[in-house]
Gaussian input, Z-matrix of N, CA and C with variables (Angstrom, degrees):
# hf/3-21g

backbone

0 1
 N
 C     1     B1
 C     2     B2     1     A1
 N     3     B3     2     A2     1     D1
 C     4     B4     3     A3     2     D2
 C     5     B5     4     A4     3     D3
 N     6     B6     5     A5     4     D4
 C     7     B7     6     A6     5     D5
 C     8     B8     7     A7     6     D6
 N     9     B9     8     A8     7     D7
 C    10    B10     9     A9     8     D8
 C    11    B11    10    A10     9     D9
 N    12    B12    11    A11    10    D10
 C    13    B13    12    A12    11    D11
 C    14    B14    13    A13    12    D12
 N    15    B15    14    A14    13    D13
 C    16    B16    15    A15    14    D14
 C    17    B17    16    A16    15    D15
 N    18    B18    17    A17    16    D16
 C    19    B19    18    A18    17    D17
 C    20    B20    19    A19    18    D18
 N    21    B21    20    A20    19    D19
 C    22    B22    21    A21    20    D20
 C    23    B23    22    A22    21    D21
 N    24    B24    23    A23    22    D22
 C    25    B25    24    A24    23    D23
 C    26    B26    25    A25    24    D24
 N    27    B27    26    A26    25    D25
 C    28    B28    27    A27    26    D26
 C    29    B29    28    A28    27    D27
 N    30    B30    29    A29    28    D28
 C    31    B31    30    A30    29    D29
 C    32    B32    31    A31    30    D30
 N    33    B33    32    A32    31    D31
 C    34    B34    33    A33    32    D32
 C    35    B35    34    A34    33    D33
 N    36    B36    35    A35    34    D34
 C    37    B37    36    A36    35    D35
 C    38    B38    37    A37    36    D36
 N    39    B39    38    A38    37    D37
 C    40    B40    39    A39    38    D38
 C    41    B41    40    A40    39    D39
 N    42    B42    41    A41    40    D40
 C    43    B43    42    A42    41    D41
 C    44    B44    43    A43    42    D42
 N    45    B45    44    A44    43    D43
 C    46    B46    45    A45    44    D44
 C    47    B47    46    A46    45    D45
 N    48    B48    47    A47    46    D46
 C    49    B49    48    A48    47    D47
 C    50    B50    49    A49    48    D48
 N    51    B51    50    A50    49    D49
 C    52    B52    51    A51    50    D50
 C    53    B53    52    A52    51    D51
 N    54    B54    53    A53    52    D52
 C    55    B55    54    A54    53    D53
 C    56    B56    55    A55    54    D54
 N    57    B57    56    A56    55    D55
 C    58    B58    57    A57    56    D56
 C    59    B59    58    A58    57    D57
 N    60    B60    59    A59    58    D58
 C    61    B61    60    A60    59    D59
 C    62    B62    61    A61    60    D60
 N    63    B63    62    A62    61    D61
 C    64    B64    63    A63    62    D62
 C    65    B65    64    A64    63    D63
 N    66    B66    65    A65    64    D64
 C    67    B67    66    A66    65    D65
 C    68    B68    67    A67    66    D66
 N    69    B69    68    A68    67    D67
 C    70    B70    69    A69    68    D68
 C    71    B71    70    A70    69    D69
 N    72    B72    71    A71    70    D70
 C    73    B73    72    A72    71    D71
 C    74    B74    73    A73    72    D72
 N    75    B75    74    A74    73    D73
 C    76    B76    75    A75    74    D74
 C    77    B77    76    A76    75    D75
 N    78    B78    77    A77    76    D76
 C    79    B79    78    A78    77    D77
 C    80    B80    79    A79    78    D78
 N    81    B81    80    A80    79    D79
 C    82    B82    81    A81    80    D80
 C    83    B83    82    A82    81    D81
 N    84    B84    83    A83    82    D82
 C    85    B85    84    A84    83    D83
 C    86    B86    85    A85    84    D84
 N    87    B87    86    A86    85    D85
 C    88    B88    87    A87    86    D86
 C    89    B89    88    A88    87    D87
 N    90    B90    89    A89    88    D88
 C    91    B91    90    A90    89    D89
 C    92    B92    91    A91    90    D90
 N    93    B93    92    A92    91    D91
 C    94    B94    93    A93    92    D92
 C    95    B95    94    A94    93    D93
 N    96    B96    95    A95    94    D94
 C    97    B97    96    A96    95    D95
 C    98    B98    97    A97    96    D96
 N    99    B99    98    A98    97    D97
 C   100   B100    99    A99    98    D98
 C   101   B101   100   A100    99    D99
 N   102   B102   101   A101   100   D100
 C   103   B103   102   A102   101   D101
 C   104   B104   103   A103   102   D102
 N   105   B105   104   A104   103   D103
 C   106   B106   105   A105   104   D104
 C   107   B107   106   A106   105   D105
 N   108   B108   107   A107   106   D106
 C   109   B109   108   A108   107   D107
 C   110   B110   109   A109   108   D108
 N   111   B111   110   A110   109   D109
 C   112   B112   111   A111   110   D110
 C   113   B113   112   A112   111   D111
 N   114   B114   113   A113   112   D112
 C   115   B115   114   A114   113   D113
 C   116   B116   115   A115   114   D114
 N   117   B117   116   A116   115   D115
 C   118   B118   117   A117   116   D116
 C   119   B119   118   A118   117   D117
 N   120   B120   119   A119   118   D118
 C   121   B121   120   A120   119   D119
 C   122   B122   121   A121   120   D120
 N   123   B123   122   A122   121   D121
 C   124   B124   123   A123   122   D122
 C   125   B125   124   A124   123   D123
 N   126   B126   125   A125   124   D124
 C   127   B127   126   A126   125   D125
 C   128   B128   127   A127   126   D126
 N   129   B129   128   A128   127   D127
 C   130   B130   129   A129   128   D128
 C   131   B131   130   A130   129   D129
 N   132   B132   131   A131   130   D130
 C   133   B133   132   A132   131   D131
 C   134   B134   133   A133   132   D132
 N   135   B135   134   A134   133   D133
 C   136   B136   135   A135   134   D134
 C   137   B137   136   A136   135   D135
 N   138   B138   137   A137   136   D136
 C   139   B139   138   A138   137   D137
 C   140   B140   139   A139   138   D138
 N   141   B141   140   A140   139   D139
 C   142   B142   141   A141   140   D140
 C   143   B143   142   A142   141   D141
 N   144   B144   143   A143   142   D142
 C   145   B145   144   A144   143   D143
 C   146   B146   145   A145   144   D144
 N   147   B147   146   A146   145   D145
 C   148   B148   147   A147   146   D146
 C   149   B149   148   A148   147   D147
 N   150   B150   149   A149   148   D148
 C   151   B151   150   A150   149   D149
 C   152   B152   151   A151   150   D150
 N   153   B153   152   A152   151   D151
 C   154   B154   153   A153   152   D152
 C   155   B155   154   A154   153   D153
 N   156   B156   155   A155   154   D154
 C   157   B157   156   A156   155   D155
 C   158   B158   157   A157   156   D156
 N   159   B159   158   A158   157   D157
 C   160   B160   159   A159   158   D158
 C   161   B161   160   A160   159   D159
 N   162   B162   161   A161   160   D160
 C   163   B163   162   A162   161   D161
 C   164   B164   163   A163   162   D162
 N   165   B165   164   A164   163   D163
 C   166   B166   165   A165   164   D164
 C   167   B167   166   A166   165   D165
 N   168   B168   167   A167   166   D166
 C   169   B169   168   A168   167   D167
 C   170   B170   169   A169   168   D168
 N   171   B171   170   A170   169   D169
 C   172   B172   171   A171   170   D170
 C   173   B173   172   A172   171   D171
 N   174   B174   173   A173   172   D172
 C   175   B175   174   A174   173   D173
 C   176   B176   175   A175   174   D174
 N   177   B177   176   A176   175   D175
 C   178   B178   177   A177   176   D176
 C   179   B179   178   A178   177   D177
 N   180   B180   179   A179   178   D178
 C   181   B181   180   A180   179   D179
 C   182   B182   181   A181   180   D180
 N   183   B183   182   A182   181   D181
 C   184   B184   183   A183   182   D182
 C   185   B185   184   A184   183   D183
 N   186   B186   185   A185   184   D184
 C   187   B187   186   A186   185   D185
 C   188   B188   187   A187   186   D186
 N   189   B189   188   A188   187   D187
 C   190   B190   189   A189   188   D188
 C   191   B191   190   A190   189   D189
 N   192   B192   191   A191   190   D190
 C   193   B193   192   A192   191   D191
 C   194   B194   193   A193   192   D192
 N   195   B195   194   A194   193   D193
 C   196   B196   195   A195   194   D194
 C   197   B197   196   A196   195   D195
 N   198   B198   197   A197   196   D196
 C   199   B199   198   A198   197   D197
 C   200   B200   199   A199   198   D198
 N   201   B201   200   A200   199   D199
 C   202   B202   201   A201   200   D200
 C   203   B203   202   A202   201   D201
 N   204   B204   203   A203   202   D202
 C   205   B205   204   A204   203   D203
 C   206   B206   205   A205   204   D204
 N   207   B207   206   A206   205   D205
 C   208   B208   207   A207   206   D206
 C   209   B209   208   A208   207   D207
 N   210   B210   209   A209   208   D208
 C   211   B211   210   A210   209   D209
 C   212   B212   211   A211   210   D210
 N   213   B213   212   A212   211   D211
 C   214   B214   213   A213   212   D212
 C   215   B215   214   A214   213   D213
 N   216   B216   215   A215   214   D214
 C   217   B217   216   A216   215   D215
 C   218   B218   217   A217   216   D216
 N   219   B219   218   A218   217   D217
 C   220   B220   219   A219   218   D218
 C   221   B221   220   A220   219   D219
 N   222   B222   221   A221   220   D220
 C   223   B223   222   A222   221   D221
 C   224   B224   223   A223   222   D222
 N   225   B225   224   A224   223   D223
 C   226   B226   225   A225   224   D224
 C   227   B227   226   A226   225   D225
 N   228   B228   227   A227   226   D226
 C   229   B229   228   A228   227   D227
 C   230   B230   229   A229   228   D228
 N   231   B231   230   A230   229   D229
 C   232   B232   231   A231   230   D230
 C   233   B233   232   A232   231   D231
 N   234   B234   233   A233   232   D232
 C   235   B235   234   A234   233   D233
 C   236   B236   235   A235   234   D234
 N   237   B237   236   A236   235   D235
 C   238   B238   237   A237   236   D236
 C   239   B239   238   A238   237   D237
 N   240   B240   239   A239   238   D238
 C   241   B241   240   A240   239   D239
 C   242   B242   241   A241   240   D240
 N   243   B243   242   A242   241   D241
 C   244   B244   243   A243   242   D242
 C   245   B245   244   A244   243   D243
 N   246   B246   245   A245   244   D244
 C   247   B247   246   A246   245   D245
 C   248   B248   247   A247   246   D246
 N   249   B249   248   A248   247   D247
 C   250   B250   249   A249   248   D248
 C   251   B251   250   A250   249   D249
 N   252   B252   251   A251   250   D250
 C   253   B253   252   A252   251   D251
 C   254   B254   253   A253   252   D252
 N   255   B255   254   A254   253   D253
 C   256   B256   255   A255   254   D254
 C   257   B257   256   A256   255   D255

   B1=1.4417
   B2=1.5292
   B3=1.3093
   B4=1.4586
   B5=1.5269
   B6=1.3189
   B7=1.4531
   B8=1.5178
   B9=1.3069
   B10=1.4580
   B11=1.5238
   B12=1.3244
   B13=1.4613
   B14=1.5255
   B15=1.3087
   B16=1.4685
   B17=1.5266
   B18=1.3249
   B19=1.4706
   B20=1.5305
   B21=1.3154
   B22=1.4671
   B23=1.5301
   B24=1.3187
   B25=1.4702
   B26=1.5343
   B27=1.3185
   B28=1.4654
   B29=1.5286
   B30=1.3391
   B31=1.4675
   B32=1.5149
   B33=1.3172
   B34=1.4624
   B35=1.5218
   B36=1.3254
   B37=1.4660
   B38=1.5224
   B39=1.3337
   B40=1.4653
   B41=1.5303
   B42=1.3277
   B43=1.4628
   B44=1.5278
   B45=1.3209
   B46=1.4642
   B47=1.5209
   B48=1.3144
   B49=1.4497
   B50=1.5178
   B51=1.3067
   B52=1.4585
   B53=1.5196
   B54=1.3255
   B55=1.4593
   B56=1.5235
   B57=1.3343
   B58=1.4617
   B59=1.5158
   B60=1.3396
   B61=1.4579
   B62=1.5202
   B63=1.3118
   B64=1.4602
   B65=1.5169
   B66=1.3111
   B67=1.4634
   B68=1.5299
   B69=1.3180
   B70=1.4634
   B71=1.5245
   B72=1.3337
   B73=1.4607
   B74=1.5183
   B75=1.3341
   B76=1.4568
   B77=1.5237
   B78=1.3151
   B79=1.4609
   B80=1.5227
   B81=1.3218
   B82=1.4648
   B83=1.5273
   B84=1.3374
   B85=1.4614
   B86=1.5410
   B87=1.3087
   B88=1.4666
   B89=1.5261
   B90=1.3232
   B91=1.4627
   B92=1.5365
   B93=1.3255
   B94=1.4700
   B95=1.5255
   B96=1.3232
   B97=1.4733
   B98=1.5217
   B99=1.3077
   B100=1.4728
   B101=1.5266
   B102=1.3133
   B103=1.4662
   B104=1.5221
   B105=1.3238
   B106=1.4656
   B107=1.5218
   B108=1.3028
   B109=1.4670
   B110=1.5278
   B111=1.3180
   B112=1.4656
   B113=1.5327
   B114=1.3307
   B115=1.4632
   B116=1.5235
   B117=1.3241
   B118=1.4617
   B119=1.5117
   B120=1.2970
   B121=1.4573
   B122=1.5261
   B123=1.3264
   B124=1.4638
   B125=1.5231
   B126=1.2892
   B127=1.4552
   B128=1.5105
   B129=1.3065
   B130=1.4670
   B131=1.5228
   B132=1.3077
   B133=1.4652
   B134=1.5201
   B135=1.3308
   B136=1.4649
   B137=1.5209
   B138=1.3394
   B139=1.4653
   B140=1.5166
   B141=1.3247
   B142=1.4591
   B143=1.5266
   B144=1.3331
   B145=1.4712
   B146=1.5326
   B147=1.3237
   B148=1.4601
   B149=1.5233
   B150=1.3149
   B151=1.4652
   B152=1.5301
   B153=1.3215
   B154=1.4714
   B155=1.5282
   B156=1.3368
   B157=1.4577
   B158=1.5162
   B159=1.3268
   B160=1.4633
   B161=1.5267
   B162=1.3204
   B163=1.4583
   B164=1.5185
   B165=1.3284
   B166=1.4546
   B167=1.5179
   B168=1.3186
   B169=1.4530
   B170=1.5305
   B171=1.3185
   B172=1.4596
   B173=1.5239
   B174=1.3235
   B175=1.4568
   B176=1.5172
   B177=1.3160
   B178=1.4585
   B179=1.5205
   B180=1.3209
   B181=1.4590
   B182=1.5200
   B183=1.3200
   B184=1.4625
   B185=1.5190
   B186=1.3078
   B187=1.4540
   B188=1.5275
   B189=1.3246
   B190=1.4655
   B191=1.5197
   B192=1.3190
   B193=1.4629
   B194=1.5224
   B195=1.3458
   B196=1.4640
   B197=1.5268
   B198=1.3146
   B199=1.4665
   B200=1.5217
   B201=1.3234
   B202=1.4687
   B203=1.5258
   B204=1.3199
   B205=1.4595
   B206=1.5259
   B207=1.3140
   B208=1.4629
   B209=1.5243
   B210=1.3070
   B211=1.4665
   B212=1.5321
   B213=1.3250
   B214=1.4616
   B215=1.5290
   B216=1.3305
   B217=1.4702
   B218=1.5282
   B219=1.3316
   B220=1.4616
   B221=1.5267
   B222=1.3209
   B223=1.4630
   B224=1.5258
   B225=1.3337
   B226=1.4651
   B227=1.5235
   B228=1.3310
   B229=1.4694
   B230=1.5306
   B231=1.3199
   B232=1.4664
   B233=1.5274
   B234=1.3168
   B235=1.4563
   B236=1.5369
   B237=1.3366
   B238=1.4551
   B239=1.5257
   B240=1.3027
   B241=1.4635
   B242=1.5205
   B243=1.3256
   B244=1.4583
   B245=1.5053
   B246=1.3307
   B247=1.4650
   B248=1.5283
   B249=1.3195
   B250=1.4701
   B251=1.5151
   B252=1.3212
   B253=1.4580
   B254=1.5266
   B255=1.3054
   B256=1.4688
   B257=1.5160
   A1=108.44
   A2=116.58
   A3=120.27
   A4=113.54
   A5=119.04
   A6=119.84
   A7=109.75
   A8=115.47
   A9=122.78
   A10=109.87
   A11=117.00
   A12=120.15
   A13=112.54
   A14=117.66
   A15=120.43
   A16=109.78
   A17=116.62
   A18=120.36
   A19=110.52
   A20=117.50
   A21=121.62
   A22=110.34
   A23=116.63
   A24=121.59
   A25=109.91
   A26=117.05
   A27=121.24
   A28=110.98
   A29=117.05
   A30=120.47
   A31=111.20
   A32=116.54
   A33=119.93
   A34=110.85
   A35=116.73
   A36=120.75
   A37=111.85
   A38=116.57
   A39=120.73
   A40=112.80
   A41=116.59
   A42=120.76
   A43=114.62
   A44=118.21
   A45=120.95
   A46=110.34
   A47=114.84
   A48=122.13
   A49=107.47
   A50=116.03
   A51=121.24
   A52=110.44
   A53=117.20
   A54=128.76
   A55=110.92
   A56=115.56
   A57=121.81
   A58=110.15
   A59=114.56
   A60=119.59
   A61=107.92
   A62=116.00
   A63=121.89
   A64=107.81
   A65=116.29
   A66=121.12
   A67=109.15
   A68=114.81
   A69=122.26
   A70=107.30
   A71=117.21
   A72=121.32
   A73=109.06
   A74=114.23
   A75=120.72
   A76=109.90
   A77=115.79
   A78=123.67
   A79=104.51
   A80=115.83
   A81=119.35
   A82=109.28
   A83=117.55
   A84=118.43
   A85=108.65
   A86=116.98
   A87=121.05
   A88=113.44
   A89=117.50
   A90=118.68
   A91=113.17
   A92=117.68
   A93=121.58
   A94=113.19
   A95=117.29
   A96=120.61
   A97=111.31
   A98=117.92
   A99=121.23
   A100=111.50
   A101=117.52
   A102=120.82
   A103=110.93
   A104=117.34
   A105=121.04
   A106=109.89
   A107=116.90
   A108=120.91
   A109=110.24
   A110=117.19
   A111=121.21
   A112=113.15
   A113=117.87
   A114=120.32
   A115=111.25
   A116=116.38
   A117=120.91
   A118=107.47
   A119=117.07
   A120=121.07
   A121=113.93
   A122=117.55
   A123=120.20
   A124=108.38
   A125=116.42
   A126=119.82
   A127=110.89
   A128=114.60
   A129=121.00
   A130=109.00
   A131=116.05
   A132=121.30
   A133=108.47
   A134=115.52
   A135=121.46
   A136=108.29
   A137=115.29
   A138=120.63
   A139=108.71
   A140=115.71
   A141=120.63
   A142=108.24
   A143=117.14
   A144=119.66
   A145=111.44
   A146=115.58
   A147=120.51
   A148=109.26
   A149=117.06
   A150=120.67
   A151=112.50
   A152=117.90
   A153=121.12
   A154=112.23
   A155=116.87
   A156=120.66
   A157=115.48
   A158=117.07
   A159=119.41
   A160=112.85
   A161=115.93
   A162=122.38
   A163=109.57
   A164=114.87
   A165=120.63
   A166=108.54
   A167=115.17
   A168=121.79
   A169=106.82
   A170=116.40
   A171=121.20
   A172=108.22
   A173=116.12
   A174=122.67
   A175=107.31
   A176=115.52
   A177=121.19
   A178=107.44
   A179=116.36
   A180=121.47
   A181=106.01
   A182=116.02
   A183=120.43
   A184=111.55
   A185=115.23
   A186=121.61
   A187=107.82
   A188=116.54
   A189=121.19
   A190=109.06
   A191=115.22
   A192=120.65
   A193=113.22
   A194=116.31
   A195=118.94
   A196=110.13
   A197=115.42
   A198=121.06
   A199=112.23
   A200=117.76
   A201=120.57
   A202=111.51
   A203=117.25
   A204=120.38
   A205=110.78
   A206=117.43
   A207=121.41
   A208=110.36
   A209=116.71
   A210=121.34
   A211=109.91
   A212=117.09
   A213=121.13
   A214=111.47
   A215=116.65
   A216=120.52
   A217=110.06
   A218=116.76
   A219=119.48
   A220=112.09
   A221=117.72
   A222=119.86
   A223=110.65
   A224=116.98
   A225=119.65
   A226=111.08
   A227=117.64
   A228=121.19
   A229=110.74
   A230=116.61
   A231=120.17
   A232=112.15
   A233=117.53
   A234=121.71
   A235=112.52
   A236=116.77
   A237=120.81
   A238=107.68
   A239=116.97
   A240=121.54
   A241=110.90
   A242=115.71
   A243=122.45
   A244=114.92
   A245=118.64
   A246=121.81
   A247=110.19
   A248=114.80
   A249=121.50
   A250=107.61
   A251=117.15
   A252=121.60
   A253=108.53
   A254=115.35
   A255=120.02
   A256=110.29
   D1=139.72
   D2=-172.99
   D3=-89.66
   D4=-1.98
   D5=179.59
   D6=-123.52
   D7=156.76
   D8=-175.96
   D9=-82.99
   D10=106.13
   D11=-176.88
   D12=-68.44
   D13=-31.29
   D14=179.18
   D15=-66.38
   D16=-46.19
   D17=179.12
   D18=-65.58
   D19=-41.61
   D20=179.43
   D21=-62.88
   D22=-45.28
   D23=178.82
   D24=-60.06
   D25=-42.43
   D26=179.77
   D27=-63.11
   D28=-42.94
   D29=177.63
   D30=-62.71
   D31=-41.31
   D32=177.28
   D33=-60.75
   D34=-45.81
   D35=-179.66
   D36=-64.66
   D37=-34.85
   D38=179.47
   D39=-72.28
   D40=-32.92
   D41=-171.46
   D42=-103.14
   D43=-7.37
   D44=-175.93
   D45=-129.27
   D46=153.42
   D47=174.53
   D48=-114.23
   D49=112.79
   D50=-176.49
   D51=-95.88
   D52=148.37
   D53=-0.23
   D54=-75.45
   D55=154.07
   D56=179.26
   D57=-162.12
   D58=168.55
   D59=172.18
   D60=-80.88
   D61=135.86
   D62=179.12
   D63=-125.67
   D64=141.71
   D65=-178.79
   D66=-105.53
   D67=118.54
   D68=174.80
   D69=-101.42
   D70=137.73
   D71=176.79
   D72=-131.37
   D73=133.39
   D74=-179.16
   D75=-137.36
   D76=150.13
   D77=167.61
   D78=-113.62
   D79=128.54
   D80=-173.46
   D81=-142.87
   D82=147.62
   D83=172.55
   D84=-55.18
   D85=138.83
   D86=-173.35
   D87=-56.74
   D88=-29.80
   D89=179.54
   D90=-77.11
   D91=-1.72
   D92=179.37
   D93=-114.56
   D94=11.33
   D95=-178.01
   D96=-57.48
   D97=-42.69
   D98=-178.08
   D99=-59.67
   D100=-35.06
   D101=178.65
   D102=-64.76
   D103=-38.20
   D104=178.60
   D105=-71.23
   D106=-43.77
   D107=179.13
   D108=-60.03
   D109=-35.67
   D110=179.89
   D111=-69.43
   D112=-13.50
   D113=178.47
   D114=-61.70
   D115=-37.11
   D116=-177.62
   D117=-153.57
   D118=94.40
   D119=-172.98
   D120=-80.19
   D121=-11.08
   D122=177.86
   D123=-97.31
   D124=130.45
   D125=179.00
   D126=124.53
   D127=177.91
   D128=-179.73
   D129=-83.54
   D130=131.64
   D131=-179.66
   D132=-123.23
   D133=125.23
   D134=177.69
   D135=-118.34
   D136=135.75
   D137=179.20
   D138=-126.02
   D139=137.07
   D140=178.00
   D141=-138.70
   D142=113.15
   D143=179.96
   D144=-72.60
   D145=152.50
   D146=175.33
   D147=-70.27
   D148=168.60
   D149=-176.52
   D150=-60.07
   D151=-34.02
   D152=178.52
   D153=-92.79
   D154=-7.35
   D155=178.10
   D156=81.05
   D157=4.20
   D158=-179.02
   D159=-75.23
   D160=-31.63
   D161=-177.57
   D162=-126.42
   D163=158.47
   D164=177.22
   D165=-134.25
   D166=135.74
   D167=172.97
   D168=-86.68
   D169=128.17
   D170=179.44
   D171=-121.00
   D172=124.14
   D173=175.71
   D174=-114.45
   D175=129.35
   D176=177.73
   D177=-121.15
   D178=120.66
   D179=175.79
   D180=-105.47
   D181=112.08
   D182=-170.82
   D183=-133.11
   D184=146.97
   D185=172.91
   D186=-78.85
   D187=123.26
   D188=178.49
   D189=-121.03
   D190=148.51
   D191=-177.77
   D192=-93.61
   D193=-23.16
   D194=-176.37
   D195=-164.96
   D196=171.91
   D197=-178.72
   D198=-66.81
   D199=-27.39
   D200=178.86
   D201=-59.97
   D202=-38.19
   D203=178.56
   D204=-64.69
   D205=-39.67
   D206=179.58
   D207=-65.50
   D208=-47.87
   D209=179.34
   D210=-59.87
   D211=-41.28
   D212=179.26
   D213=-59.82
   D214=-44.01
   D215=179.29
   D216=-60.68
   D217=-48.02
   D218=-179.31
   D219=-64.79
   D220=-36.09
   D221=178.04
   D222=-65.71
   D223=-42.64
   D224=178.55
   D225=-68.42
   D226=-36.43
   D227=178.25
   D228=-64.28
   D229=-34.44
   D230=-178.32
   D231=-64.58
   D232=-16.43
   D233=179.82
   D234=-89.72
   D235=-6.03
   D236=178.71
   D237=-86.91
   D238=119.35
   D239=-176.37
   D240=-58.79
   D241=127.70
   D242=177.14
   D243=82.56
   D244=-0.54
   D245=-178.42
   D246=-79.18
   D247=131.66
   D248=177.26
   D249=-118.17
   D250=123.17
   D251=176.41
   D252=-90.52
   D253=135.40
   D254=179.53
   D255=-106.36

């Protein structure tokens, strides 16, 4: 993984009060949208295709209990080919 999960977790704990709603945003090839949606099936999911339809923006608004859940989602998303977390 190219980012420091310990530092990221610490920033999350410093800036958020858990449990809370957290907004995840991803850009993903359109044929992989289901893989992103499967990361967290509970919560509000918004999808918006790009103008050419090659990519889709996926926003997931989910109730999370702690920073570990957020880090887990991003780690699993990083394994989806072409997925960009925003």
